[in-house]
C-alpha positions in Angstrom: 10.5 -11.8 -27.0 7.7 -14.0 -25.5 8.3 -12.7 -22.0 8.2 -9.1 -23.4 4.9 -9.8 -25.0 3.5 -11.2 -21.8 4.6 -8.1 -19.9 3.1 -5.8 -22.5 -0.2 -7.6 -22.4 -0.4 -7.3 -18.6 0.6 -3.6 -18.6 -1.8 -2.7 -21.3 -4.6 -4.7 -19.8 -4.1 -3.1 -16.4 -4.4 0.4 -17.9 -7.5 -0.4 -20.0 -9.3 -2.3 -17.2 -8.6 0.6 -14.8 -9.8 3.2 -17.2 -12.9 1.5 -18.7 -13.7 -1.4 -16.4 -13.0 -5.1 -16.9 -16.3 -6.0 -18.5 -16.0 -3.2 -21.1 -12.6 -4.3 -22.5 -12.3 -7.3 -24.9 -9.3 -9.4 -25.6 -9.4 -8.2 -29.2 -9.1 -4.6 -28.0 -6.2 -5.4 -25.8 -4.5 -7.1 -28.8 -5.1 -4.2 -31.1 -3.8 -1.7 -28.5 -0.5 -3.7 -28.3 -0.2 -4.5 -32.0 -0.7 -8.2 -31.6 -3.3 -10.6 -32.9 -6.0 -11.9 -30.6 -4.5 -15.4 -31.0 -1.1 -14.2 -29.8 -2.7 -12.8 -26.6 -4.6 -16.0 -26.0 -1.4 -17.9 -26.4 -0.1 -16.3 -23.2 -3.5 -16.0 -21.4 -6.2 -18.4 -22.5 -8.9 -16.1 -21.2 -9.5 -12.6 -20.0 -9.9 -14.0 -16.5 -6.4 -15.4 -16.7 -5.1 -11.9 -17.4 -6.8 -10.6 -14.2 -5.5 -13.6 -12.2 -1.9 -12.8 -13.3 -2.4 -9.1 -12.4 -3.8 -9.7 -9.0 -1.2 -12.3 -7.9 1.5 -9.8 -6.9 -1.0 -7.8 -4.8 -2.1 -11.0 -3.0 1.4 -12.3 -2.6 2.7 -9.1 -1.1 -0.3 -8.7 1.2 0.0 -12.3 2.4 3.7 -11.7 3.2 2.7 -8.6 5.3 0.2 -10.6 7.3 2.6 -13.5 7.9 5.3 -11.1 9.1 3.0 -9.2 11.4 1.7 -12.4 13.0 5.2 -13.1 14.3 5.3 -10.1 16.5 4.6 -10.6 20.2 2.8 -7.4 21.1 -0.9 -7.3 20.0 -0.7 -3.6 19.2 2.5 -4.1 17.2 0.8 -6.9 15.2 -2.2 -4.7 14.5 -0.1 -1.7 13.2 2.4 -3.8 11.3 -0.6 -5.3 9.4 -2.3 -2.0 8.9 0.8 -0.1 7.7 2.1 -2.9 5.6 -1.2 -3.6 3.9 -1.7 0.1 3.2 1.7 0.4 1.6 0.8 -2.6 -0.7 -2.5 -0.9 -1.6 -0.8 2.4 -2.4 1.6 0.6 -4.7 -1.2 -1.2 -6.5 -3.7 1.7 -6.6 -4.5 1.2 -10.4 -5.3 -2.5 -9.8 -7.6 -1.7 -6.9 -9.5 0.7 -9.2 -10.5 -2.3 -11.3 -12.0 -4.0 -8.2 -13.9 -0.9 -7.3 -15.5 -0.7 -10.7 -16.8 -4.2 -11.2 -15.2 -6.6 -8.6 -13.2 -8.3 -11.4 -10.3 -9.2 -9.1 -12.5 -11.7 -7.2 -13.9 -13.3 -10.4 -11.3 -16.1 -10.3 -12.3 -18.7 -7.6 -8.7 -19.2 -6.5 -8.1 -15.5 -6.3 -11.4 -15.0 -4.4 -10.4 -17.7 -1.9 -7.0 -16.0 -1.3 -8.7 -12.6 -0.9 -11.2 -14.0 1.6 -8.5 -15.8 3.6 -6.3 -12.7 3.6 -9.1 -10.5 4.8 -10.0 -12.8 7.7 -6.3 -13.2 8.8 -5.7 -9.5 8.6 -8.9 -8.6 10.5 -7.9 -11.1 13.2 -4.6 -9.4 13.7 -6.3 -5.9 13.8 -9.0 -7.0 16.2 -6.5 -8.5 18.7 -6.8 -11.4 21.1 -10.1 -12.0 23.0 -11.9 -9.7 20.5 -15.7 -9.3 21.0 -18.2 -8.4 18.3 -17.5 -4.7 18.5 -13.8 -5.3 18.1 -14.3 -7.6 15.1 -16.7 -5.1 13.4 -14.1 -2.3 13.9 -11.4 -4.5 12.5 -13.5 -5.1 9.4 -14.0 -1.3 9.1 -10.3 -0.7 9.4 -9.5 -3.3 6.7 -11.9 -1.7 4.3 -10.4 1.7 5.1 -7.0 0.5 3.9 -8.0 0.2 0.2 -11.2 2.2 -0.4 -9.6 5.7 0.1 -6.6 4.6 -2.1 -8.9 4.2 -5.1 -11.2 7.2 -4.3 -8.4 9.6 -3.7 -5.9 8.1 -6.2 -5.1 11.6 -7.6 -3.7 12.8 -4.3 0.0 12.6 -3.3 0.7 9.2 -1.9 2.6 10.4 1.2 -0.2 12.8 2.2 -2.9 10.2 1.5 -1.0 7.6 3.6 -0.9 10.0 6.6 -4.6 10.8 6.3 -5.6 7.2 6.1 -3.5 6.2 9.1 -5.0 9.1 11.1 -8.5 7.9 10.3 -7.6 4.3 11.3 -6.1 5.5 14.6 -9.4 7.2 15.3 -11.3 4.0 14.6 -9.0 1.9 16.7 -8.8 4.4 19.5 -5.1 4.1 19.8 -2.0 5.3 18.0 0.7 3.2 16.5 3.3 2.1 19.1 6.4 4.3 18.9 9.4 2.4 17.8 12.8 3.2 19.2 14.9 5.0 16.6 18.2 3.5 15.6 21.1 4.8 17.7 23.1 7.6 16.1 26.6 6.8 15.1 29.5 8.2 17.2 30.5 11.8 16.5 33.9 10.6 15.3 32.3 8.6 12.5 32.3 10.7 9.3 29.1 10.8 7.4 28.9 8.4 4.4 29.2 10.2 1.1 26.1 10.4 -1.0 26.0 9.8 -4.7 24.6 12.9 -6.5 21.0 12.3 -7.7 20.5 9.3 -5.4 19.0 8.8 -1.9 16.0 10.3 -0.4 14.6 13.6 -1.8 15.9 16.7 -0.3 12.8 18.8 -1.0 9.4 18.7 0.7 6.2 20.0 -0.7 3.9 22.2 1.3 1.5 19.3 1.7 4.3 17.1 3.2 5.3 19.9 5.6 1.8 20.2 6.8 1.5 16.5 7.2 4.7 16.4 9.2 3.5 19.1 11.5 0.2 17.3 12.1 2.1 14.0 13.0 4.5 15.9 15.3 1.7 17.7 17.1 -0.3 14.5 17.5 2.7 12.7 18.9 2.7 10.1 16.1 6.3 9.3 16.3 9.9 10.6 16.5 11.5 12.8 13.9 13.2 9.7 12.4 9.8 7.9 12.1 8.0 10.9 10.6 10.9 11.3 8.1 10.7 7.6 7.2 6.9 7.8 6.6 7.3 10.8 4.3 10.2 9.3 2.4 12.7 12.1 3.3 15.9 12.2 5.3 16.0 13.4 8.9 18.1 16.4 7.8 15.6 17.3 5.2 12.8 17.2 7.7 14.7 19.4 10.1 15.3 22.0 7.4 11.6 22.3 6.8 10.3 21.8 10.3 11.5 23.1 13.6 11.0 20.2 16.0 9.5 20.8 19.4 11.8 21.0 22.3 11.9 17.7 24.2 
């Protein structure tokens, strides 16, 4: 029951902070919304700042993992785009939390969290700028890093897949180069029968008009193979082919 109460406190706090702002929500209001006493909330989190610290930890942990993984790649362009795409995906999955930061910078109120955010930003920008970066490169890297989170909060009401494509397009323009095209996985031999799919599971088989338009823009801009475009939009290759006639190659 204790773990359930902690989870309810975090979930409710996130919703209230995102809607009204961190400074405008009291611990007592959080407790009343959940149906607990203020003392019960403070038992799990001694202060409102501790609630924010617990909320931001998954965002920071996931972002740090992205940067660490990207840093292991040998190609500078590969490191840059691995950091960019990974951090963007983390931001999209924590859009409600980022809205709190946009309203009153509450996520950086805790000194430890602020230090992690600062170190993360510096490490990510170093990967984006690349080796032997000059001032212009470093400034552009800072602009790219900001562009990974700000549009996620400003356009939070837009479809995530379409927003992701638009953000990556803007970042490519800032950097002046596209993401390196990754080689698709080899197709299985023709003699291998397709694996059966469980009804109701797997990637969605329907694309919205916005997704189709986004796929066409990526195709026409040469932003990857059919497999890569399908992966970005979260659909199968077959679904993409049904909605989009690929160019002859």
